C-alpha positions as CSV (number, residue, x, y, z in Angstrom):
1,M,2.3,19.3,33.9
2,N,0.2,16.3,34.8
3,G,-2.6,16.8,32.3
4,S,-4.9,18.8,34.6
5,G,-3.0,22.0,34.2
6,D,-1.3,21.5,37.5
7,T,2.5,22.1,37.2
8,N,3.3,19.7,40.1
9,P,4.1,16.1,39.1
10,T,1.7,13.4,40.1
11,P,2.4,12.3,43.7
12,D,3.5,8.8,42.5
13,V,6.0,10.0,39.9
14,L,9.0,9.0,42.1
15,A,7.5,5.6,42.9
16,R,6.9,5.0,39.2
17,A,10.4,6.1,38.2
18,K,12.0,3.9,40.9
19,A,9.8,1.0,39.9
20,A,10.9,1.4,36.3
21,L,14.5,1.2,37.4
22,E,14.1,-2.0,39.4
23,G,15.9,-4.9,37.7
24,V,17.3,-2.8,34.8
25,T,20.7,-3.7,33.6
26,P,23.1,-1.4,35.5
27,G,25.8,0.8,34.0
28,R,26.0,3.6,31.5
29,W,24.1,2.6,28.4
30,V,25.1,3.7,24.9
31,H,23.6,3.6,21.4
32,Y,25.8,1.8,19.0
33,Y,25.9,-0.1,15.7
34,P,27.9,-3.3,16.2
35,D,29.5,-4.9,13.2
36,Q,28.5,-8.4,13.9
37,C,25.3,-9.6,15.8
38,C,22.9,-6.9,14.9
39,N,21.3,-5.5,11.8
40,G,20.0,-2.3,13.4
41,H,20.3,-0.1,16.4
42,C,21.6,-1.6,19.7
43,V,21.3,-0.1,23.1
44,G,23.2,-1.5,26.1
45,E,26.1,-1.3,28.3
46,D,29.2,0.2,26.8
47,P,30.7,-2.2,24.2
48,E,34.1,-0.6,24.7
49,L,34.0,-2.2,28.2
50,G,33.2,-5.6,26.7
51,K,29.6,-5.7,27.9
52,G,26.7,-6.8,25.8
53,G,23.6,-5.0,24.6
54,V,20.2,-4.8,26.2
55,M,18.2,-4.1,23.1
56,H,19.3,-5.6,19.7
57,D,17.9,-5.0,16.2
58,A,15.4,-2.5,17.4
59,C,13.1,-0.9,15.0
60,V,13.6,2.6,16.4
61,T,15.1,5.8,14.9
62,H,18.5,6.9,15.8
63,V,17.1,9.7,18.0
64,D,14.8,7.3,19.8
65,A,17.7,4.9,20.5
66,E,19.8,7.8,21.8
67,F,17.0,8.7,24.1
68,I,16.5,5.1,25.4
69,A,20.2,4.9,26.1
70,A,20.3,8.3,27.9
71,S,17.3,7.4,30.0
72,R,19.2,4.8,32.0
73,Q,21.3,7.6,33.5
74,L,18.8,10.4,33.3
75,V,16.0,8.7,35.3
76,P,18.1,8.1,38.4
77,E,19.5,11.6,38.2
78,L,16.0,13.1,37.9
79,V,14.7,11.0,40.8
80,A,17.6,12.3,43.0
81,E,16.8,15.9,42.0
82,V,13.1,15.6,42.7
83,E,13.9,14.0,46.1
84,R,16.4,16.8,46.8
85,L,13.9,19.5,45.9
86,R,11.0,17.9,47.8
87,Q,13.3,17.8,50.9
88,L,14.1,21.5,50.4
89,V,10.4,22.4,50.1
90,N,9.6,20.4,53.2
91,E,12.4,22.2,55.1
92,M,11.2,25.6,53.9
93,A,7.7,24.8,54.9
94,A,8.8,23.7,58.4
95,Q,10.5,27.1,58.9
96,R,7.3,29.1,58.4
């Protein structure tokens, strides 16, 4: 819902999601607790792959850090799904 009771997303939701992704560090992000450089939660590229963090010593809860890490993959997937569904709706409307 977009606040007005309408169940359709605002028309610019895809533009906002795509804009939010511009310049973001690529890759799968994870939430981890490194032994060295950080005193708190870190979110970043997978440390198992030898890549550094994006957010260090963040004052966030474990759940928030997990959400932040997951959003890097979820937002592009949601954008693709919305685009697919909008295309389907347009195709169905054209058949009427």
